[in-house]
Structures are given as C-alpha cells and as structure tokens.
C-alpha positions as CSV (number, residue, x, y, z in Angstrom):
1,A,-29.6,-4.3,10.7
2,R,-31.8,-5.4,7.9
3,G,-35.3,-4.0,7.6
4,Q,-34.6,-1.3,10.1
5,G,-34.9,2.4,9.4
6,P,-32.0,4.9,9.4
7,L,-32.9,6.2,12.8
8,V,-32.7,2.8,14.4
9,R,-29.2,2.1,12.7
10,S,-28.0,5.5,13.9
11,I,-29.0,4.8,17.5
12,D,-27.3,1.4,17.3
13,R,-24.1,3.1,16.2
14,V,-24.3,5.6,19.1
15,H,-24.7,2.8,21.5
16,E,-21.7,1.0,20.1
17,R,-19.6,4.1,20.5
18,I,-20.7,4.5,24.1
19,D,-20.0,0.9,24.9
20,T,-16.6,1.2,23.4
21,F,-15.8,4.4,25.5
22,A,-17.2,2.7,28.6
23,L,-14.7,-0.1,28.1
24,K,-11.8,2.3,28.1
25,M,-9.9,2.8,31.4
26,I,-9.7,6.4,32.2
27,R,-6.1,7.4,32.9
28,I,-5.7,9.9,35.7
29,A,-2.8,12.1,36.6
30,V,-2.6,13.7,40.0
31,L,-0.6,16.9,40.4
32,A,0.5,17.6,44.0
33,S,3.0,19.9,45.8
34,G,2.9,18.6,49.4
35,S,2.8,15.5,51.5
36,G,0.6,13.6,49.2
37,T,-2.0,12.3,51.5
38,N,-4.8,13.3,49.2
39,A,-3.0,11.9,46.2
40,Q,-2.5,8.6,48.2
41,R,-6.2,8.4,48.8
42,L,-7.0,8.9,45.2
43,V,-4.6,6.2,44.2
44,E,-6.0,3.7,46.8
45,Y,-9.5,4.6,45.8
46,F,-9.1,4.1,42.1
47,R,-6.8,1.0,42.6
48,G,-9.8,-1.3,42.6
49,S,-11.8,0.5,40.0
50,D,-12.8,-1.0,36.6
51,T,-13.2,2.4,35.0
52,A,-10.4,4.7,36.2
53,R,-6.8,4.4,37.4
54,V,-4.2,7.0,38.7
55,V,-1.3,6.3,36.4
56,L,0.9,9.3,37.1
57,L,1.7,11.5,40.1
58,G,3.2,14.9,39.1
59,C,5.0,17.2,41.4
60,D,6.8,20.5,41.2
61,Q,8.6,20.1,44.5
62,P,11.4,17.4,44.5
63,R,11.5,17.0,48.3
64,A,7.7,16.9,48.7
65,G,6.3,13.9,50.5
66,V,4.1,13.0,47.4
67,V,7.3,11.8,45.7
68,Q,8.0,9.1,48.3
69,R,4.4,8.2,48.5
70,A,4.3,7.7,44.7
71,W,7.3,5.4,45.0
72,A,5.6,3.4,47.8
73,L,2.4,3.2,45.9
74,G,4.2,1.9,42.8
75,V,2.8,4.9,40.7
76,P,5.2,6.6,38.3
77,S,6.2,10.2,39.3
78,Y,6.9,13.1,37.2
79,L,8.9,15.9,38.5
80,F,8.8,19.3,36.7
81,S,9.7,22.9,37.4
82,G,7.5,26.1,37.3
83,S,9.1,27.0,34.0
84,E,8.4,23.7,32.4
85,L,4.7,24.1,33.5
86,R,4.7,27.6,32.0
87,S,6.3,26.6,28.8
88,G,3.8,23.8,28.1
89,S,6.2,20.9,28.5
90,V,4.2,19.4,31.3
91,Q,1.0,19.6,29.3
92,R,2.8,17.9,26.4
93,E,4.0,15.1,28.7
94,L,0.5,14.6,29.9
95,L,-0.8,14.3,26.3
96,A,2.1,11.8,25.6
97,Q,1.1,9.7,28.6
98,R,-2.5,9.6,27.2
99,I,-3.9,11.2,30.4
100,D,-7.7,11.7,30.2
101,L,-8.2,13.6,33.5
102,V,-5.9,15.8,35.7
103,V,-6.7,16.1,39.3
104,L,-5.0,18.9,41.4
105,A,-4.5,17.6,45.0
106,G,-2.9,20.4,46.9
107,F,-1.1,21.6,43.9
108,M,0.2,25.2,44.6
109,R,0.7,26.6,41.1
110,L,-1.6,28.2,38.6
111,I,-2.2,26.1,35.4
112,P,-1.6,28.2,32.3
113,A,-4.5,28.6,30.0
114,H,-2.7,27.2,26.9
C-alpha cells in the first residue's frame, strides 16, 4: 500500500496468506480396521463443515465393516495390506490424494516413522 512502511506491508501479506489457507478445504483421511462406527461419525460430523471433509476411508482389513460404511456414506475407500503400509506405498497414496490430515479411528497397526 502506498505511504505505508515495510512492517505494515509485511503484515498485510501475512494476512493474505492466512486468508488463503482459511479458504482451503482440509482433506481428511480416516484409517480404520473395524466396524467403522467412529469413522462414520467423523464423516457425518464433517459433512456439513465449510473447513474440512473426510475424503477417504482407508482400511487394512477387506472384510471390516468400515468398508461397507464407506460405500454407504459415499466416501471412497482405500484397501491396503500391512506390507504396503510398511513399504510406504500407503503414505505415497495419501500424498497423491492431497490428504492434509490422517485420523486413526480404531486402526490396529503401527504407523511407520518414515
């Protein structure tokens, strides 16, 4: 802005970046291994949110109830094995899906540090 010092211009730029981030929808992936009741509650809670949405339900147990719940809720599901989790392919898929936040809802495996 004209006639303003560098500090005021810097603060304005920070506010612009905050506003841009605030407008971004946070993409959530829920990992679950069981019936999926907690995952369902998360999907339903964020369904009406302007700031976040559950966009993926991941599961390492193909027969788990969460897989059917994902289908019923209209949320894409991602099935994977323990070896895929350990190898990093699950993490790469989450990055490819532009996931901002991963929530563990009854997920019964350890997440690798890498």
